[in-house]
C-alpha positions in Angstrom: -3.5 0.1 17.2 -1.8 2.9 15.1 -3.0 6.4 15.5 -1.7 9.3 13.4 -2.9 12.6 14.7 -2.4 15.8 12.6 1.2 15.1 11.7 3.2 17.3 9.5 6.8 17.0 8.2 8.9 19.5 6.3 12.4 18.9 4.9 12.9 22.4 3.5 11.4 25.6 4.7 8.1 26.2 3.0 7.9 22.7 1.5 5.7 20.4 3.5 6.1 16.7 2.6 3.1 15.8 4.9 0.4 18.2 6.1 -2.0 17.4 8.9 -2.2 13.7 8.2 -4.7 11.6 10.2 -5.0 7.9 10.2 -6.3 5.1 12.5 -5.4 1.5 11.7 -6.8 -1.3 13.7 -4.8 -4.3 14.9 -4.6 -7.2 12.4 -5.2 -5.0 9.4 -3.3 -5.1 6.1 -3.3 -1.5 5.0 -2.3 -0.4 1.5 -0.7 3.0 1.3 -0.7 4.4 -2.2 0.0 7.6 -4.1 1.9 9.1 -7.0 5.7 9.4 -6.9 6.7 12.1 -4.3 3.4 12.0 -2.4 5.2 11.3 0.9 4.6 7.6 1.4 8.2 6.7 2.4 8.3 9.7 4.7 5.1 8.6 6.4 6.5 5.1 6.9 9.7 6.5 8.5 7.6 8.6 10.9 5.4 5.6 11.8 8.5 3.5 12.5 10.2 6.2 14.6 13.1 6.6 12.2 12.3 10.3 12.0 10.6 12.8 14.3 7.4 14.6 13.3 7.4 18.4 13.1 3.8 18.6 14.4 1.3 16.1 15.7 1.6 12.6 17.2 2.3 9.1 16.0 1.0 6.7 18.6 1.4 2.9 18.6 -0.6 1.2 21.3 -1.1 4.6 22.9 2.6 5.5 23.1 4.7 7.9 21.0 7.0 5.9 18.8 10.0 8.2 18.4 12.9 7.3 20.7 10.7 4.7 22.4 12.7 1.5 22.6 9.8 -0.5 24.0 7.5 0.3 21.1 10.2 -0.1 18.5 10.8 -3.7 19.6 7.3 -4.4 18.2 8.0 -2.7 14.9 9.9 -3.8 11.9 10.4 -1.4 8.9 11.6 -2.7 5.6 12.6 0.4 3.5 12.8 0.4 -0.3 16.6 0.3 -0.1 17.5 -1.4 3.1 21.0 -0.9 4.6 23.6 -3.7 5.0 27.4 -3.7 5.4 29.6 -4.7 2.5 30.5 -8.2 3.4 27.5 -9.3 5.4 25.6 -12.5 4.7 22.0 -13.3 5.3 23.1 -15.4 8.3 25.1 -12.5 9.6 22.1 -10.2 9.3 20.1 -12.7 11.3 22.7 -12.5 14.0 22.3 -8.8 14.2 18.5 -8.8 14.3 18.5 -11.6 16.8 20.1 -9.3 19.3 17.3 -6.8 19.0 14.1 -8.9 18.3 12.6 -12.2 19.3 13.8 -14.3 16.4 12.4 -17.6 14.9 15.4 -19.3 13.4 13.2 -22.1 11.9 11.0 -19.5 10.1 14.1 -17.7 8.8 15.6 -21.0 7.4 12.2 -21.9 6.0 12.0 -18.7 3.9 15.6 -18.8 2.8 14.8 -22.3 1.4 11.5 -21.1 -0.2 13.4 -18.2 -1.9 16.3 -20.6 -2.7 18.8 -18.2 -1.1 22.3 -19.2 0.1 22.5 -17.7 3.6 26.3 -17.9 3.6 26.9 -15.7 0.5 27.5 -11.9 0.8 24.3 -10.0 0.1 26.2 -7.6 -2.1 26.4 -10.3 -4.7 22.6 -10.8 -4.8 20.2 -9.3 -7.3 17.8 -6.5 -6.1 15.0 -9.1 -5.9 17.2 -11.5 -3.9 18.2 -8.8 -1.5 14.5 -8.0 -1.0 13.9 -11.7 -0.3 16.5 -11.8 2.4 14.9 -8.9 4.3 11.4 -10.4 3.8 12.7 -13.7 5.4 14.0 -11.6 8.3 10.6 -9.9 8.7 8.9 -13.2 8.8 11.4 -14.6 11.3 10.9 -11.6 13.6 7.1 -11.7 13.2 6.6 -8.2 14.6 3.3 -6.9 15.9 3.7 -4.0 13.4 5.3 -4.5 10.0 5.9 -1.6 7.6 6.9 -2.3 4.0 8.0 0.3 1.5 7.6 -0.8 -2.2 7.1 -4.3 -0.9 6.9 -6.1 -4.3 9.7 -4.2 -6.0 12.2 -6.6 -7.7 10.3 -9.8 -6.8 9.5 -12.3 -9.5 5.9 -13.8 -9.7 6.8 -16.8 -7.7 8.5 -14.8 -5.0 5.5 -12.4 -4.9 3.2 -15.3 -4.3 5.4 -16.7 -1.5 5.6 -13.2 0.0 1.8 -12.7 0.0 1.1 -16.1 1.5 3.7 -15.3 4.2 2.0 -12.0 5.0 -1.4 -13.7 5.2 0.0 -16.3 7.5 1.6 -13.7 9.7 -1.6 -11.8 10.1 -3.6 -15.0 10.8 -1.2 -16.5 13.3 0.3 -13.4 15.0 -2.4 -10.8 14.4 0.3 -8.6 12.8 -0.7 -5.2 11.5 0.9 -4.6 8.1 1.2 -1.3 6.2 2.4 -1.7 2.6 3.4 1.1 0.3 3.4 -0.1 -3.3 2.7 0.9 -6.8 1.5 -2.7 -7.5 -2.1 -2.0 -6.8 -3.3 -5.3 -8.2 -1.0 -7.1 -5.7 -2.3 -5.0 -2.8 -5.9 -5.8 -3.8 -5.2 -9.5 -3.1 -4.3 -9.0 0.5 -5.4 -5.5 1.8 -8.3 -4.9 4.1 -7.9 -1.1 4.3 -6.3 1.6 2.1 -5.3 5.2 2.1 -4.5 7.5 -0.8 -1.8 10.0 -0.1 -1.9 13.1 -2.3 -0.1 16.4 -1.9 1.0 15.4 1.6 -2.6 14.6 2.8 -4.7 11.5 3.1 -7.4 12.3 0.6 -9.3 9.0 0.6 -9.2 6.0 3.0 -11.4 3.2 4.1 -12.3 -0.4 3.8 -11.1 -1.5 0.4 -13.8 -4.1 -0.3 -16.6 -1.9 0.8 -15.4 1.2 -1.1 -15.0 -0.8 -4.3 -18.7 -1.8 -4.1 -19.6 1.9 -4.0 -18.0 2.4 -7.5 -19.7 1.3 -10.7 -18.0 0.9 -14.1 -20.1 0.8 -17.2 -19.3 0.1 -20.8 -21.7 1.4 -23.4 -21.9 1.9 -27.2 -23.7 4.6 -29.0 -24.5 5.4 -32.6 -23.1 8.9 -32.1 -20.5 10.7 -30.2 -21.4 11.5 -26.6 -19.8 13.6 -23.8 -19.5 13.0 -20.1 -21.9 16.0 -19.4 -24.7 14.2 -21.2 -24.9 11.5 -18.6 -26.3 13.7 -15.8 -23.9 12.5 -13.1 -20.2 13.1 -12.2 -17.8 10.6 -13.7 -14.7 9.8 -11.7 -13.3 8.4 -15.0 -14.5 8.8 -18.6 -12.8 7.3 -21.7 -14.1 7.0 -25.2 -12.8 4.9 -28.1 -14.8 5.6 -31.2 -18.4 5.2 -30.1 -17.6 3.0 -27.1 -17.6 4.7 -23.7 -16.2 3.4 -20.4 -17.0 5.3 -17.3 -16.7 5.0 -13.5 -19.1 6.8 -11.1 -20.2 6.7 -7.5 -23.9 6.2 -6.6 -26.7 3.7 -6.9 -26.0 1.3 -9.7 -29.7 1.1 -10.8 -30.0 4.9 -10.9 -26.8 5.3 -12.9 -27.9 2.6 -15.3 -31.2 4.3 -15.9 -29.5 7.6 -16.7 -27.2 5.9 -19.2 -30.1 4.1 -20.8 -31.9 7.4 -21.2 -29.3 8.3 -23.8 -30.4 5.2 -25.8 -27.2 3.3 -26.1 -26.9 0.4 -28.5 -25.8 -1.7 -25.5 -24.7 -1.1 -21.9 -23.2 -3.4 -19.3 -21.7 -3.1 -15.8 -18.2 -4.5 -15.3 -16.1 -4.9 -12.1 -14.0 -2.2 -10.6 -10.5 -2.9 -9.2 -8.2 -1.0 -6.8 -6.1 0.4 -9.6 -9.2 2.0 -11.2 -10.4 3.3 -7.8 -7.0 5.0 -7.4 -6.8 6.4 -10.9 -10.4 7.7 -10.6 -9.5 9.5 -7.4 -6.3 11.1 -8.7 -8.0 12.0 -12.0 -10.7 13.8 -10.1 -8.1 15.9 -8.4 -6.5 17.1 -11.7 -3.9 14.4 -12.5 -3.5 12.4 -15.7 -5.6 14.9 -17.7 
């Protein structure tokens, strides 16, 4: 289990990157960490993996502090957005290095090199950004850690590689009960695989929970009117409200039947409820806090 207790991190005096962040992530969960650029997602992942020390609070993995804890770190693999490698190293050479630190499944590594059609004997510096990402993904699956932290996990991957990656993550969770935390701007990709989520905003977790459950608490309606209407006329708070001509689309929390009745009270020409996705949940939350206005 991962427990984040009131952690704060400051790079410059008076500029907190993270402020009193609290999180609890159960074993075997795939957790999507999302936020606008500069929200502190990469910093949080570095603190979780023990790369950096918190200024305040605690990061506990299985009840132990992670920073400078070799035993805990053997169960953690962190794949940053721009992973480090030496100039002439190959994928096979990287595997040799990681084999000295982690339990390593050579068969799994070879399997994913083949799936990604990568030549393990070529220098990584000659690979594209997506191919470099695939090498480190193959390493992660070969290590099969108890805790896997991924920063901008899908960046640079083509559609086929993304599908292979997502299937590999699901397999890792099912077979090894791995806990995965993914930071990504690809919210539609996260929705396919995540159980839980957290929105990081201004250095704080402003919204978190079970993704499937929270999506069912939101309702999106599309309605047409014979006149212009405003959000205030609906009688409830809209997380999101857009209008194109006389067609209105809105997202709100609450009882679906009650929301529908209030919309119908305005005598629309038609009204229908349509599905809400993770991207719309995220946009609704950040709009409600003053972004994207």
